[in-house]
ZATORRO-442738 format. One record per residue (C-alpha): residue number from 1; x, y, z. Coordinates in steps of 0.1 Angstrom, whole numbers, padded with zeros to 4 digits. Layout:
N
+-----+-------+-------+-------+
| num |     x |     y |     z |
+-----+-------+-------+-------+
| NUM |     X |     Y |     Z |
...
+-----+-------+-------+-------+
This chain:
406
+-----+-------+-------+-------+
| num |     x |     y |     z |
+-----+-------+-------+-------+
|   1 |  1219 |  0234 |  0663 |
|   2 |  1186 |  0210 |  0665 |
|   3 |  1204 |  0183 |  0652 |
|   4 |  1236 |  0189 |  0677 |
|   5 |  1208 |  0195 |  0709 |
|   6 |  1190 |  0161 |  0700 |
|   7 |  1226 |  0142 |  0701 |
|   8 |  1230 |  0158 |  0737 |
|   9 |  1194 |  0151 |  0747 |
|  10 |  1206 |  0108 |  0734 |
|  11 |  1238 |  0111 |  0748 |
|  12 |  1223 |  0119 |  0780 |
|  13 |  1195 |  0096 |  0782 |
|  14 |  1220 |  0067 |  0775 |
|  15 |  1245 |  0076 |  0801 |
|  16 |  1215 |  0084 |  0828 |
|  17 |  1197 |  0053 |  0818 |
|  18 |  1233 |  0028 |  0826 |
|  19 |  1226 |  0045 |  0859 |
|  20 |  1191 |  0035 |  0861 |
|  21 |  1200 | -0004 |  0849 |
|  22 |  1234 | -0005 |  0875 |
|  23 |  1220 | -0027 |  0900 |
|  24 |  1207 | -0053 |  0874 |
|  25 |  1245 | -0066 |  0866 |
|  26 |  1251 | -0054 |  0829 |
|  27 |  1290 | -0051 |  0837 |
|  28 |  1302 | -0046 |  0801 |
|  29 |  1273 | -0021 |  0795 |
|  30 |  1282 | -0001 |  0825 |
|  31 |  1324 | -0001 |  0813 |
|  32 |  1312 |  0011 |  0778 |
|  33 |  1293 |  0040 |  0792 |
|  34 |  1318 |  0050 |  0819 |
|  35 |  1348 |  0044 |  0791 |
|  36 |  1327 |  0067 |  0764 |
|  37 |  1328 |  0096 |  0796 |
|  38 |  1362 |  0090 |  0804 |
|  39 |  1373 |  0102 |  0767 |
|  40 |  1355 |  0136 |  0774 |
|  41 |  1379 |  0143 |  0800 |
|  42 |  1391 |  0178 |  0793 |
|  43 |  1412 |  0205 |  0814 |
|  44 |  1381 |  0209 |  0835 |
|  45 |  1379 |  0216 |  0874 |
|  46 |  1368 |  0187 |  0895 |
|  47 |  1362 |  0190 |  0936 |
|  48 |  1390 |  0180 |  0953 |
|  49 |  1376 |  0159 |  0979 |
|  50 |  1357 |  0138 |  0955 |
|  51 |  1392 |  0132 |  0937 |
|  52 |  1409 |  0122 |  0970 |
|  53 |  1376 |  0103 |  0980 |
|  54 |  1381 |  0082 |  0944 |
|  55 |  1418 |  0080 |  0947 |
|  56 |  1419 |  0068 |  0983 |
|  57 |  1394 |  0042 |  0983 |
|  58 |  1410 |  0026 |  0949 |
|  59 |  1445 |  0028 |  0960 |
|  60 |  1439 |  0018 |  0998 |
|  61 |  1416 | -0009 |  0987 |
|  62 |  1431 | -0027 |  0961 |
|  63 |  1469 | -0026 |  0975 |
|  64 |  1456 | -0035 |  1009 |
|  65 |  1437 | -0066 |  0991 |
|  66 |  1467 | -0077 |  0969 |
|  67 |  1491 | -0074 |  1002 |
|  68 |  1467 | -0100 |  1017 |
|  69 |  1469 | -0120 |  0986 |
|  70 |  1511 | -0120 |  0987 |
|  71 |  1512 | -0126 |  1023 |
|  72 |  1487 | -0155 |  1021 |
|  73 |  1469 | -0135 |  1053 |
|  74 |  1438 | -0161 |  1040 |
|  75 |  1433 | -0195 |  1033 |
|  76 |  1438 | -0201 |  0993 |
|  77 |  1405 | -0209 |  0988 |
|  78 |  1394 | -0173 |  0999 |
|  79 |  1416 | -0157 |  0970 |
|  80 |  1392 | -0164 |  0938 |
|  81 |  1365 | -0145 |  0960 |
|  82 |  1386 | -0114 |  0967 |
|  83 |  1400 | -0108 |  0934 |
|  84 |  1364 | -0111 |  0923 |
|  85 |  1354 | -0087 |  0950 |
|  86 |  1388 | -0062 |  0937 |
|  87 |  1368 | -0066 |  0906 |
|  88 |  1331 | -0058 |  0914 |
|  89 |  1344 | -0024 |  0934 |
|  90 |  1368 | -0012 |  0899 |
|  91 |  1340 | -0018 |  0882 |
|  92 |  1319 |  0008 |  0907 |
|  93 |  1350 |  0031 |  0913 |
|  94 |  1357 |  0031 |  0873 |
|  95 |  1315 |  0041 |  0866 |
|  96 |  1315 |  0070 |  0890 |
|  97 |  1345 |  0088 |  0876 |
|  98 |  1330 |  0081 |  0843 |
|  99 |  1299 |  0099 |  0849 |
| 100 |  1318 |  0124 |  0872 |
| 101 |  1337 |  0138 |  0843 |
| 102 |  1307 |  0135 |  0825 |
| 103 |  1286 |  0160 |  0843 |
| 104 |  1311 |  0178 |  0852 |
| 105 |  1304 |  0194 |  0821 |
| 106 |  1268 |  0200 |  0825 |
| 107 |  1251 |  0229 |  0841 |
| 108 |  1229 |  0231 |  0876 |
| 109 |  1198 |  0227 |  0856 |
| 110 |  1213 |  0202 |  0831 |
| 111 |  1222 |  0178 |  0864 |
| 112 |  1188 |  0186 |  0874 |
| 113 |  1177 |  0169 |  0840 |
| 114 |  1204 |  0144 |  0839 |
| 115 |  1185 |  0128 |  0874 |
| 116 |  1151 |  0134 |  0859 |
| 117 |  1160 |  0111 |  0829 |
| 118 |  1170 |  0082 |  0852 |
| 119 |  1139 |  0084 |  0871 |
| 120 |  1117 |  0079 |  0835 |
| 121 |  1131 |  0047 |  0830 |
| 122 |  1124 |  0038 |  0866 |
| 123 |  1086 |  0053 |  0863 |
| 124 |  1081 |  0034 |  0834 |
| 125 |  1090 | -0002 |  0849 |
| 126 |  1075 |  0004 |  0883 |
| 127 |  1044 |  0016 |  0862 |
| 128 |  1041 | -0019 |  0839 |
| 129 |  1047 | -0035 |  0880 |
| 130 |  1022 | -0020 |  0897 |
| 131 |  0995 | -0027 |  0870 |
| 132 |  1003 | -0064 |  0868 |
| 133 |  1001 | -0068 |  0906 |
| 134 |  0984 | -0038 |  0921 |
| 135 |  0995 | -0026 |  0958 |
| 136 |  1025 | -0049 |  0956 |
| 137 |  1058 | -0040 |  0965 |
| 138 |  1078 | -0026 |  0928 |
| 139 |  1114 | -0027 |  0923 |
| 140 |  1113 | -0007 |  0890 |
| 141 |  1146 | -0012 |  0875 |
| 142 |  1166 | -0017 |  0908 |
| 143 |  1179 | -0055 |  0914 |
| 144 |  1159 | -0057 |  0951 |
| 145 |  1138 | -0038 |  0973 |
| 146 |  1164 | -0022 |  0991 |
| 147 |  1181 | -0008 |  0960 |
| 148 |  1152 |  0008 |  0945 |
| 149 |  1150 |  0022 |  0977 |
| 150 |  1179 |  0041 |  0979 |
| 151 |  1172 |  0049 |  0939 |
| 152 |  1142 |  0067 |  0952 |
| 153 |  1159 |  0086 |  0987 |
| 154 |  1184 |  0097 |  0969 |
| 155 |  1166 |  0110 |  0931 |
| 156 |  1132 |  0123 |  0953 |
| 157 |  1146 |  0158 |  0966 |
| 158 |  1162 |  0162 |  0934 |
| 159 |  1134 |  0159 |  0912 |
| 160 |  1113 |  0179 |  0939 |
| 161 |  1143 |  0208 |  0929 |
| 162 |  1139 |  0202 |  0891 |
| 163 |  1096 |  0204 |  0898 |
| 164 |  1106 |  0242 |  0903 |
| 165 |  1120 |  0245 |  0870 |
| 166 |  1104 |  0225 |  0845 |
| 167 |  1067 |  0222 |  0838 |
| 168 |  1068 |  0196 |  0811 |
| 169 |  1085 |  0173 |  0836 |
| 170 |  1059 |  0172 |  0864 |
| 171 |  1037 |  0145 |  0855 |
| 172 |  1061 |  0121 |  0853 |
| 173 |  1080 |  0133 |  0887 |
| 174 |  1048 |  0130 |  0906 |
| 175 |  1042 |  0100 |  0892 |
| 176 |  1074 |  0089 |  0902 |
| 177 |  1070 |  0103 |  0938 |
| 178 |  1034 |  0080 |  0941 |
| 179 |  1050 |  0048 |  0927 |
| 180 |  1079 |  0050 |  0946 |
| 181 |  1058 |  0048 |  0979 |
| 182 |  1049 |  0011 |  0966 |
| 183 |  1087 |  0001 |  0968 |
| 184 |  1082 | -0001 |  1008 |
| 185 |  1116 | -0013 |  1018 |
| 186 |  1124 | -0012 |  1053 |
| 187 |  1154 |  0013 |  1045 |
| 188 |  1130 |  0033 |  1028 |
| 189 |  1106 |  0034 |  1053 |
| 190 |  1128 |  0045 |  1081 |
| 191 |  1144 |  0072 |  1058 |
| 192 |  1114 |  0089 |  1044 |
| 193 |  1105 |  0102 |  1081 |
| 194 |  1136 |  0118 |  1086 |
| 195 |  1133 |  0136 |  1054 |
| 196 |  1102 |  0149 |  1064 |
| 197 |  1114 |  0161 |  1097 |
| 198 |  1144 |  0178 |  1081 |
| 199 |  1129 |  0201 |  1058 |
| 200 |  1103 |  0205 |  1084 |
| 201 |  1134 |  0216 |  1106 |
| 202 |  1149 |  0240 |  1082 |
| 203 |  1116 |  0257 |  1068 |
| 204 |  1103 |  0289 |  1079 |
| 205 |  1067 |  0284 |  1069 |
| 206 |  1046 |  0283 |  1100 |
| 207 |  1017 |  0271 |  1077 |
| 208 |  1038 |  0239 |  1068 |
| 209 |  1051 |  0233 |  1100 |
| 210 |  1016 |  0230 |  1116 |
| 211 |  1005 |  0208 |  1087 |
| 212 |  1034 |  0182 |  1093 |
| 213 |  1028 |  0183 |  1134 |
| 214 |  0995 |  0174 |  1122 |
| 215 |  1003 |  0144 |  1102 |
| 216 |  1028 |  0133 |  1128 |
| 217 |  1000 |  0131 |  1155 |
| 218 |  0979 |  0116 |  1131 |
| 219 |  1007 |  0092 |  1127 |
| 220 |  1012 |  0084 |  1162 |
| 221 |  0973 |  0079 |  1167 |
| 222 |  0981 |  0057 |  1138 |
| 223 |  1010 |  0034 |  1151 |
| 224 |  0990 |  0006 |  1163 |
| 225 |  0979 |  0002 |  1124 |
| 226 |  1014 |  0013 |  1113 |
| 227 |  1032 | -0016 |  1126 |
| 228 |  1012 | -0041 |  1111 |
| 229 |  1032 | -0031 |  1079 |
| 230 |  1051 | -0068 |  1073 |
| 231 |  1083 | -0049 |  1072 |
| 232 |  1075 | -0023 |  1100 |
| 233 |  1057 | -0053 |  1120 |
| 234 |  1093 | -0078 |  1115 |
| 235 |  1120 | -0047 |  1130 |
| 236 |  1095 | -0045 |  1156 |
| 237 |  1096 | -0078 |  1164 |
| 238 |  1136 | -0080 |  1161 |
| 239 |  1137 | -0051 |  1187 |
| 240 |  1113 | -0069 |  1210 |
| 241 |  1135 | -0097 |  1214 |
| 242 |  1169 | -0078 |  1212 |
| 243 |  1155 | -0060 |  1243 |
| 244 |  1143 | -0089 |  1260 |
| 245 |  1166 | -0116 |  1255 |
| 246 |  1201 | -0104 |  1240 |
| 247 |  1216 | -0109 |  1211 |
| 248 |  1219 | -0143 |  1225 |
| 249 |  1179 | -0144 |  1213 |
| 250 |  1185 | -0138 |  1174 |
| 251 |  1179 | -0171 |  1166 |
| 252 |  1152 | -0190 |  1145 |
| 253 |  1138 | -0203 |  1175 |
| 254 |  1126 | -0169 |  1184 |
| 255 |  1110 | -0165 |  1150 |
| 256 |  1136 | -0139 |  1138 |
| 257 |  1144 | -0139 |  1099 |
| 258 |  1177 | -0155 |  1092 |
| 259 |  1182 | -0123 |  1069 |
| 260 |  1179 | -0099 |  1102 |
| 261 |  1205 | -0122 |  1122 |
| 262 |  1229 | -0121 |  1090 |
| 263 |  1225 | -0085 |  1085 |
| 264 |  1229 | -0080 |  1123 |
| 265 |  1263 | -0100 |  1128 |
| 266 |  1279 | -0084 |  1097 |
| 267 |  1273 | -0050 |  1109 |
| 268 |  1287 | -0063 |  1145 |
| 269 |  1316 | -0079 |  1126 |
| 270 |  1321 | -0045 |  1104 |
| 271 |  1319 | -0025 |  1134 |
| 272 |  1347 | -0045 |  1151 |
| 273 |  1369 | -0048 |  1123 |
| 274 |  1371 | -0011 |  1114 |
| 275 |  1379 | -0006 |  1150 |
| 276 |  1406 | -0033 |  1149 |
| 277 |  1420 | -0021 |  1112 |
| 278 |  1418 |  0019 |  1110 |
| 279 |  1435 |  0015 |  1077 |
| 280 |  1412 | -0008 |  1061 |
| 281 |  1411 | -0048 |  1054 |
| 282 |  1408 | -0042 |  1017 |
| 283 |  1384 | -0057 |  0995 |
| 284 |  1368 | -0087 |  0997 |
| 285 |  1388 | -0094 |  1032 |
| 286 |  1353 | -0094 |  1052 |
| 287 |  1339 | -0126 |  1042 |
| 288 |  1370 | -0145 |  1054 |
| 289 |  1371 | -0119 |  1087 |
| 290 |  1335 | -0128 |  1093 |
| 291 |  1337 | -0163 |  1092 |
| 292 |  1366 | -0160 |  1118 |
| 293 |  1346 | -0136 |  1141 |
| 294 |  1319 | -0162 |  1138 |
| 295 |  1335 | -0193 |  1148 |
| 296 |  1353 | -0176 |  1179 |
| 297 |  1338 | -0164 |  1211 |
| 298 |  1331 | -0131 |  1196 |
| 299 |  1291 | -0115 |  1206 |
| 300 |  1273 | -0124 |  1177 |
| 301 |  1287 | -0159 |  1172 |
| 302 |  1257 | -0165 |  1196 |
| 303 |  1235 | -0157 |  1165 |
| 304 |  1220 | -0182 |  1145 |
| 305 |  1199 | -0189 |  1110 |
| 306 |  1199 | -0206 |  1077 |
| 307 |  1220 | -0180 |  1060 |
| 308 |  1247 | -0178 |  1088 |
| 309 |  1250 | -0215 |  1083 |
| 310 |  1256 | -0213 |  1046 |
| 311 |  1281 | -0187 |  1050 |
| 312 |  1300 | -0201 |  1075 |
| 313 |  1303 | -0235 |  1051 |
| 314 |  1315 | -0212 |  1024 |
| 315 |  1286 | -0218 |  1006 |
| 316 |  1270 | -0175 |  1006 |
| 317 |  1290 | -0149 |  0999 |
| 318 |  1295 | -0125 |  1038 |
| 319 |  1296 | -0088 |  1034 |
| 320 |  1285 | -0060 |  1056 |
| 321 |  1253 | -0059 |  1040 |
| 322 |  1256 | -0016 |  1036 |
| 323 |  1275 | -0001 |  1012 |
| 324 |  1290 |  0022 |  1035 |
| 325 |  1301 | -0004 |  1064 |
| 326 |  1317 | -0023 |  1031 |
| 327 |  1337 |  0005 |  1015 |
| 328 |  1344 |  0019 |  1054 |
| 329 |  1357 | -0022 |  1064 |
| 330 |  1374 | -0022 |  1032 |
| 331 |  1395 |  0012 |  1032 |
| 332 |  1393 |  0027 |  1067 |
| 333 |  1403 |  0062 |  1073 |
| 334 |  1407 |  0067 |  1033 |
| 335 |  1372 |  0061 |  1030 |
| 336 |  1356 |  0080 |  1062 |
| 337 |  1381 |  0111 |  1066 |
| 338 |  1366 |  0121 |  1030 |
| 339 |  1332 |  0112 |  1034 |
| 340 |  1333 |  0134 |  1069 |
| 341 |  1349 |  0165 |  1052 |
| 342 |  1324 |  0164 |  1022 |
| 343 |  1294 |  0161 |  1043 |
| 344 |  1307 |  0194 |  1063 |
| 345 |  1308 |  0214 |  1030 |
| 346 |  1273 |  0202 |  1024 |
| 347 |  1263 |  0217 |  1062 |
| 348 |  1280 |  0246 |  1057 |
| 349 |  1268 |  0252 |  1021 |
| 350 |  1244 |  0276 |  1009 |
| 351 |  1230 |  0252 |  0986 |
| 352 |  1191 |  0242 |  0981 |
| 353 |  1179 |  0223 |  1013 |
| 354 |  1165 |  0195 |  0984 |
| 355 |  1198 |  0188 |  0973 |
| 356 |  1212 |  0189 |  1011 |
| 357 |  1182 |  0166 |  1019 |
| 358 |  1195 |  0141 |  0991 |
| 359 |  1230 |  0139 |  1004 |
| 360 |  1222 |  0131 |  1038 |
| 361 |  1194 |  0110 |  1028 |
| 362 |  1220 |  0089 |  1005 |
| 363 |  1242 |  0090 |  1037 |
| 364 |  1218 |  0074 |  1061 |
| 365 |  1204 |  0050 |  1036 |
| 366 |  1240 |  0037 |  1025 |
| 367 |  1239 |  0024 |  1060 |
| 368 |  1215 |  0003 |  1055 |
| 369 |  1216 | -0008 |  1017 |
| 370 |  1243 | -0028 |  1002 |
| 371 |  1237 | -0030 |  0961 |
| 372 |  1235 |  0005 |  0949 |
| 373 |  1261 |  0029 |  0924 |
| 374 |  1269 |  0049 |  0960 |
| 375 |  1298 |  0063 |  0948 |
| 376 |  1279 |  0076 |  0915 |
| 377 |  1251 |  0093 |  0935 |
| 378 |  1279 |  0111 |  0958 |
| 379 |  1296 |  0124 |  0924 |
| 380 |  1259 |  0137 |  0910 |
| 381 |  1256 |  0155 |  0946 |
| 382 |  1285 |  0173 |  0949 |
| 383 |  1287 |  0184 |  0914 |
| 384 |  1251 |  0202 |  0918 |
| 385 |  1265 |  0216 |  0951 |
| 386 |  1296 |  0233 |  0931 |
| 387 |  1272 |  0244 |  0901 |
| 388 |  1250 |  0255 |  0925 |
| 389 |  1275 |  0281 |  0943 |
| 390 |  1285 |  0293 |  0906 |
| 391 |  1250 |  0295 |  0890 |
| 392 |  1240 |  0317 |  0920 |
| 393 |  1271 |  0338 |  0917 |
| 394 |  1281 |  0331 |  0956 |
| 395 |  1313 |  0326 |  0969 |
| 396 |  1325 |  0291 |  0956 |
| 397 |  1330 |  0272 |  0994 |
| 398 |  1350 |  0245 |  0971 |
| 399 |  1371 |  0272 |  0949 |
| 400 |  1400 |  0264 |  0975 |
| 401 |  1393 |  0228 |  0970 |
| 402 |  1402 |  0219 |  0934 |
| 403 |  1417 |  0198 |  0911 |
| 404 |  1428 |  0203 |  0883 |
| 405 |  1428 |  0174 |  0855 |
| 406 |  1442 |  0181 |  0820 |
+-----+-------+-------+-------+
């Protein structure tokens, strides 16, 4: 029995580690882990909304992409890029399905422990980075700060939930929380206060509310100092220039970073493309569509920057710079409708506010962050919702929406 438990823990640690390093690009390792998890497919019940989401995203994004190639919608120089992007999304979808199959076999507490195992190698990496350069920004095991920020805001509430049931884990959880504050990505800085306000809004603890209100007041008083943080200072300058000069002022002449102009122009292009193609443009179509928009009389064509210039010369690759918008542009309503239903189910569910906070934070930060196992995180959150309703013996709100896969 002890040997069986050790093998189970080793398996969980290995699979959780594959999520921790996912953004570093170990494609073959990810495929191996996803394939291993897929072999465990049994006659289990999976939340229908996830099955629909994964199926719709895979099918719509792929078929539209191949149709674009078949009818030569874009210049042939973009074909290899489209095929590469199809591969890019296939890896993420396949990996997410594998993790879904695995966590479906776990209990509520085991899924939380699984998330805890993801956090441990991230914490260790973050600790080494902090000791090497104290008080500098850390990335843990993510490929960039923004990706690390998504890991952090997704995992923080789940680790706090696990903190309540596992005394042995508390040291590593506290260390993760502290070190994660040194990620300091712009997206993370924006989402964390929203998470805090959500807890205050949902809490019935008057003492907690008074404490948080005090923190908010201190924050308002300290605002001039807070805005000097480089990440926030750049955002403040961007908003100031946009307000005074409009989109035409978003240039290097006004000291606007090229990453800002590229992101903002990508966002505007993504919104336009979704409005024009409600059923999606397919995987990989954003790059040629972005170039078309930026060389036309569109609003965002006024923006300049080194990265924009490189993209227009086809030297750099354009994306919406946010994983949510990338799926939205690629799959259109086939992605948006299931996501809306998923959020509604979370809102109506009796699941812990910490689980809900993880889900809401994930959705918000996905509007700003590109590189992340977004669908994998969705699968974990959804299975926690499903297992929580079963664990508590309450009416299972997913009971009428399950898919049995033999």
